[in-house]
Every structure is written in C-alpha cells, then in structure tokens.
C-alpha positions, 0 to 999 in steps of 0.5 A, spaced: 227 935 683 232 939 686 232 946 689 236 949 684 232 946 678 225 949 681 228 956 682 231 955 674 224 953 672 220 959 676 225 964 673 224 961 666 216 961 667 217 969 670 221 971 664 216 968 659 210 971 663 214 978 662 216 977 655 208 975 653 206 981 657 211 986 653 208 983 647 201 984 649 203 991 651 207 993 645 203 989 640 209 985 638 206 978 636 213 975 636 215 977 643 208 974 645 210 968 642 217 967 645 214 968 652 209 963 651 214 958 648 218 960 655 213 958 659 211 952 656 218 950 656 218 951 663 212 947 664 215 941 661 221 941 665 217 941 671 213 935 669 219 932 667 222 933 674 216 931 677 216 924 674 224 923 676 222 924 683 216 919 683 221 914 681 226 915 686 
C-alpha cells in the first residue's frame, strides 16, 4: 500500500466521520448515511490494499 493511498483512505475516512457527525448533530439522516458510506468505502479500499500488499 503506497503512502499516498494510505493518506487518501484516511482522508476519506475522516470526511465520512465528519459527515456522520454533522448528520447526527443536525438530525439529517441522509448526511449521516453518506458519512457511514464514505467510511465503509474507505475501509474496503484499505482492505483491498492490504490484500495486494500480501501478494507482493
């Protein structure tokens, strides 16, 4: 996993957490769901990168 990929995944995760927090604070279920989706997407990318690294 390259450093730039790690940084990008961490940023995606952080954005998702912010969106989820804003959604919780404002009662916006759609924003909360988008935040959760972003975090899940980031987790899946990280898992995929780890699999790639395992085969190198």
